[in-house]
C-alpha positions in Angstrom: 86.7 109.2 101.5 84.0 111.9 101.3 84.1 112.1 97.5 83.7 108.4 97.2 80.8 108.4 99.6 79.1 111.2 97.6 79.6 109.4 94.3 78.3 106.1 95.8 75.3 108.0 97.2 74.5 109.4 93.7 74.8 105.9 92.2 72.5 104.4 94.8 70.0 107.2 94.2 70.0 107.0 90.4 67.7 104.0 89.8 64.9 105.7 91.7 64.8 108.7 89.4 62.2 109.0 86.7 64.8 109.6 84.1 66.4 106.2 84.8 63.5 104.5 83.0 64.3 106.5 79.8 67.9 105.3 79.7 69.0 102.7 77.2 70.0 99.2 78.4 73.6 100.1 77.9 73.4 103.2 80.0 71.6 101.3 82.8 74.3 98.6 82.6 76.9 101.4 82.9 75.2 102.8 86.0 75.3 99.4 87.6 78.9 99.0 86.6 79.8 102.3 88.2 77.8 101.3 91.3 79.8 98.0 91.6 83.1 99.9 91.2 82.2 102.4 93.9 81.1 99.6 96.3 84.6 98.0 95.9 86.3 101.4 96.3 84.4 102.1 99.5 85.2 98.6 100.8 88.9 99.1 100.2 88.7 102.6 101.9 86.8 101.3 104.9 88.9 98.1 105.5 91.9 99.7 107.1 89.8 101.2 109.9 88.6 97.8 111.0 92.2 96.5 111.0 93.3 99.6 113.0 90.7 98.9 115.7 91.0 95.1 115.8 94.5 94.1 114.9 96.5 97.2 115.8 94.4 97.9 118.9 94.2 101.6 117.9 97.9 102.1 117.5 99.4 103.8 114.5 102.1 101.3 113.6 104.3 101.6 110.5 102.6 98.5 109.1 99.2 100.1 109.5 100.5 103.3 107.9 101.7 101.3 104.9 98.4 99.6 104.7 96.5 102.9 104.6 98.8 104.3 102.0 98.5 101.2 99.8 94.7 101.2 100.2 94.5 104.9 99.2 96.7 104.4 96.1 94.8 101.2 95.2 91.5 103.0 95.0 92.6 106.0 92.9 92.5 104.2 89.6 89.1 102.5 90.0 87.7 105.8 91.5 89.0 107.7 88.4 87.4 105.1 86.1 84.1 105.4 88.1 84.2 109.2 88.0 84.9 109.2 84.3 82.1 106.7 83.5 79.6 108.6 85.7 80.5 111.8 83.9 80.1 110.2 80.5 76.8 108.7 81.5 75.6 112.2 82.7 76.7 113.8 79.4 75.3 111.2 77.0 71.5 111.9 77.3 71.9 115.6 76.7 74.8 115.7 74.2 74.9 112.3 72.6 76.9 109.1 73.0 80.1 110.5 71.3 80.2 113.5 73.7 79.6 111.1 76.7 82.5 108.9 75.6 84.7 111.9 75.2 83.7 113.3 78.6 84.4 109.9 80.2 87.8 109.6 78.6 88.7 113.2 79.4 87.7 113.0 83.1 89.3 109.6 83.6 92.6 110.8 82.1 92.6 114.0 84.0 92.0 112.3 87.3 94.8 109.8 86.7 97.1 112.5 85.5 96.5 114.7 88.6 96.6 111.8 91.1 99.5 109.8 89.7 101.3 112.5 87.7 103.2 114.1 90.6 104.4 110.6 91.7 105.6 109.7 88.2 107.1 113.0 87.0 108.4 114.6 90.2 112.1 114.2 90.1 114.6 114.9 92.9 117.9 116.4 91.9 120.1 113.4 92.8 117.6 110.5 92.8 114.2 109.7 91.6 112.7 109.2 95.1 109.0 109.6 94.1 109.4 107.1 91.2 111.0 104.6 93.5 108.2 104.9 95.9 105.6 104.5 93.2 107.4 101.5 91.7 107.6 99.9 95.2 103.9 100.6 95.7 103.0 99.0 92.4 105.0 95.9 93.4 103.1 95.7 96.7 99.8 96.0 94.9 100.7 93.2 92.4 101.6 90.8 95.2 
């Protein structure tokens, strides 16, 4: 949650910087896109706390725990995309657009690999428990 708040804060602060006027229209559009993604990420992260207080009356029920877990997994991919885009937008003015695109792709792929990799590649000796959990989570998100 803290990382998402910090990135959202940077995104909200960016248009007020002098260097923002020097950006191209594409880069400004990218900044707005990252800001929109981060607003959605923060909304998904904050939503379970309201449900916990109102619906669950402060109790940590199994349903609430599933909701929190699902919300956390749901925001990992858009957060990785936002982090990658933001890194690419930071690199492009200094190193050029190709370097910015490379940085964007690299950071996004690394974030996805580190966050989802252990779930996908971790194998138990007898069964693939982690993969079954991940597949079940994906089915819940698709519903």
